[in-house]
C-alpha positions as CSV (number, residue, x, y, z in Angstrom):
1,X,88.8,127.8,-3.4
2,X,90.5,127.8,0.0
3,X,92.9,130.6,1.0
4,X,96.4,129.5,0.9
5,X,98.6,130.4,3.9
6,X,100.8,133.4,3.2
7,X,104.5,132.8,3.8
8,X,105.7,134.6,6.9
9,X,108.7,137.0,6.5
10,X,111.8,135.5,7.9
11,X,113.5,137.6,10.6
12,X,116.8,139.1,9.6
13,X,119.9,137.4,11.1
14,X,121.1,139.4,14.1
15,X,124.2,141.5,13.8
16,X,127.1,140.0,15.7
17,X,127.6,141.9,19.0
18,X,130.3,144.5,18.9
19,X,132.3,146.6,21.3
20,X,134.2,149.9,20.8
21,X,137.8,149.2,21.8
22,X,141.0,151.0,22.4
23,X,144.4,150.3,24.0
24,X,145.7,152.7,26.6
25,X,147.7,153.7,29.6
26,X,146.1,155.0,32.8
27,X,147.7,157.5,35.3
28,X,147.8,156.2,38.9
29,X,145.3,157.6,41.4
30,X,147.7,160.0,42.9
31,X,148.3,161.7,39.5
32,X,144.5,161.8,38.8
33,X,143.8,163.4,42.2
34,X,146.5,166.0,41.6
35,X,145.0,167.0,38.3
36,X,141.4,166.9,39.6
37,X,142.4,169.2,42.4
38,X,143.9,171.7,39.9
39,X,140.6,171.4,37.8
40,X,138.2,172.3,40.6
41,X,138.0,176.0,39.6
42,X,137.5,174.9,36.0
43,X,134.7,172.5,36.9
44,X,132.9,175.3,38.7
45,X,133.4,177.8,35.9
46,X,132.3,175.4,33.1
47,X,129.7,173.0,34.4
48,X,128.0,172.8,31.0
49,X,130.9,170.8,29.5
50,X,130.6,167.0,29.3
51,X,133.4,166.1,31.8
52,X,134.9,162.6,31.7
53,X,134.8,160.7,34.9
54,X,138.1,160.8,36.7
55,X,138.2,157.1,37.0
56,X,138.0,156.9,33.2
57,X,141.0,159.1,32.4
58,X,143.5,157.4,30.1
59,X,146.2,158.0,27.4
60,X,145.1,156.3,24.2
61,X,147.8,154.3,22.3
62,X,145.6,152.8,19.6
63,X,141.9,153.4,18.9
64,X,140.5,150.3,17.2
65,X,136.9,151.4,16.8
66,X,133.9,149.0,16.7
67,X,135.0,145.4,16.7
68,X,133.1,142.1,16.9
69,X,133.2,140.8,20.4
70,X,134.6,137.6,19.1
71,X,137.7,139.5,17.9
72,X,138.8,140.7,21.3
73,X,140.2,137.3,22.5
74,X,142.6,137.4,19.6
75,X,144.3,140.5,21.1
76,X,144.7,139.3,24.7
77,X,147.7,136.9,24.5
78,X,149.6,139.3,22.2
79,X,149.0,142.3,24.4
80,X,150.0,140.3,27.5
81,X,153.2,139.2,25.9
82,X,154.0,142.8,24.8
83,X,153.5,144.2,28.3
84,X,155.6,141.5,29.8
85,X,158.5,142.4,27.5
86,X,158.3,146.2,28.0
87,X,159.7,148.2,30.9
88,X,157.4,150.8,32.6
89,X,157.6,154.4,31.3
90,X,158.0,157.5,33.4
91,X,155.4,160.1,32.4
92,X,153.5,163.0,33.8
93,X,150.6,165.4,33.0
94,X,151.3,169.0,32.1
95,X,149.3,171.9,30.8
96,X,146.3,171.6,28.6
97,X,145.0,172.2,25.1
98,X,142.0,171.5,22.8
99,X,141.2,169.8,19.5
100,X,138.9,171.8,17.2
101,X,137.7,173.9,20.2
102,X,135.5,171.0,21.2
103,X,137.7,168.6,23.2
104,X,139.7,169.7,26.2
105,X,142.7,167.7,27.2
106,X,145.8,167.7,29.5
107,X,149.2,167.2,27.9
108,X,151.7,164.4,28.6
109,X,155.4,164.8,29.5
110,X,158.3,162.5,30.3
111,X,159.6,159.6,28.2
112,X,157.7,160.6,25.1
113,X,160.0,158.8,22.7
114,X,159.3,155.6,24.6
115,X,155.6,156.3,24.5
116,X,155.6,156.7,20.8
117,X,157.7,153.5,20.4
118,X,155.2,151.6,22.6
119,X,152.3,152.9,20.6
120,X,154.0,151.8,17.4
121,X,154.5,148.3,18.8
122,X,150.9,148.1,20.0
123,X,149.6,149.1,16.5
124,X,151.9,146.6,14.7
125,X,150.7,143.9,17.1
126,X,147.1,144.7,16.4
127,X,147.7,144.5,12.6
128,X,149.6,141.2,13.1
129,X,146.5,139.8,14.8
130,X,144.5,140.6,11.6
131,X,142.5,143.5,13.2
132,X,142.0,146.4,10.8
133,X,141.6,149.9,12.3
134,X,141.9,153.5,11.2
135,X,145.4,154.8,11.7
136,X,145.6,158.1,13.6
137,X,148.8,160.0,14.5
138,X,149.7,159.6,18.1
139,X,149.1,162.9,19.9
140,X,149.7,162.0,23.6
141,X,147.0,163.6,25.7
142,X,144.4,162.8,28.4
143,X,140.8,163.8,27.4
144,X,139.1,165.8,30.1
145,X,135.8,167.1,28.6
146,X,133.9,167.7,25.4
147,X,131.7,170.6,24.3
148,X,128.5,170.8,22.3
149,X,128.7,172.8,19.1
150,X,127.5,176.0,20.8
151,X,130.0,175.7,23.7
152,X,133.4,175.9,22.0
153,X,134.4,179.2,23.7
154,X,134.2,177.4,27.0
155,X,136.8,174.8,25.9
156,X,139.2,177.6,24.8
157,X,138.8,179.5,28.0
158,X,139.2,176.3,30.1
159,X,142.5,175.6,28.2
160,X,144.0,178.8,29.4
161,X,143.2,177.8,33.0
162,X,145.3,174.6,32.6
163,X,148.4,176.3,31.2
164,X,150.3,176.4,34.5
165,X,149.6,172.9,35.6
166,X,152.7,170.7,35.9
167,X,152.0,167.4,37.6
168,X,154.5,165.1,39.4
169,X,156.0,162.3,37.3
170,X,154.7,158.8,37.7
171,X,155.4,155.3,36.3
172,X,153.1,153.4,34.1
173,X,152.2,150.0,35.6
174,X,149.8,148.3,33.2
175,X,148.7,148.1,29.5
176,X,144.9,148.4,29.3
177,X,142.5,147.0,26.7
178,X,139.4,149.2,27.2
179,X,135.8,149.1,25.9
180,X,133.5,152.2,25.8
181,X,130.0,153.2,25.1
182,X,131.1,156.3,23.1
183,X,128.5,157.2,20.5
184,X,125.8,154.9,22.0
185,X,123.2,157.4,23.2
186,X,123.1,160.8,24.9
187,X,124.3,159.7,28.3
188,X,127.7,160.0,30.0
189,X,130.6,158.3,28.2
190,X,131.8,155.3,30.2
191,X,134.8,153.0,29.9
192,X,135.6,149.6,31.3
193,X,138.7,147.6,31.4
194,X,138.3,144.4,29.4
195,X,141.7,143.3,30.7
196,X,145.1,144.8,31.6
197,X,148.6,143.5,32.0
198,X,151.6,144.6,34.0
199,X,154.8,145.9,32.4
200,X,157.5,143.5,33.5
201,X,160.4,144.1,31.1
202,X,163.9,145.4,32.1
203,X,164.7,149.0,31.5
């Protein structure tokens, strides 16, 4: 009797590529520089925190989570149209705080009612595009750093050092669709603009 060839296991179909996505506003360079200057003593005092890169600072309007890459093009024309119809907002950075003693942030001041309205419109638009995401209440902030589980006291102390910060106001210029590598390994969190669109509506 001759040996019959054994069937070879078939490889599993590859998972479709995904990207972690959110929609955000970004402060201008002058506002980032002003806050970074105020943070210098905090950087030196708490080097063990996982500090976000200054070029990645942003104010999240809607966190969409992990999406198939093929879904992203569905959002582009809708977000472009929304930005074109909306006037810029006048915002600023002020003070600081923390979430669960693990995430350090700077607060946002200015046209907060308009900011909440913009976030609501962005989220409605995303749902209208058929993209499901977990709803989270909007708490306007700019994330600065994260702490490991044994470093929570550092975040609380760093918050106190930001209390007096009150940045100059600035005007939002673009709506950003952003991708990140958050949760994909131990390295530094990095963000990249997938695309952004100018605000061109009348005030």
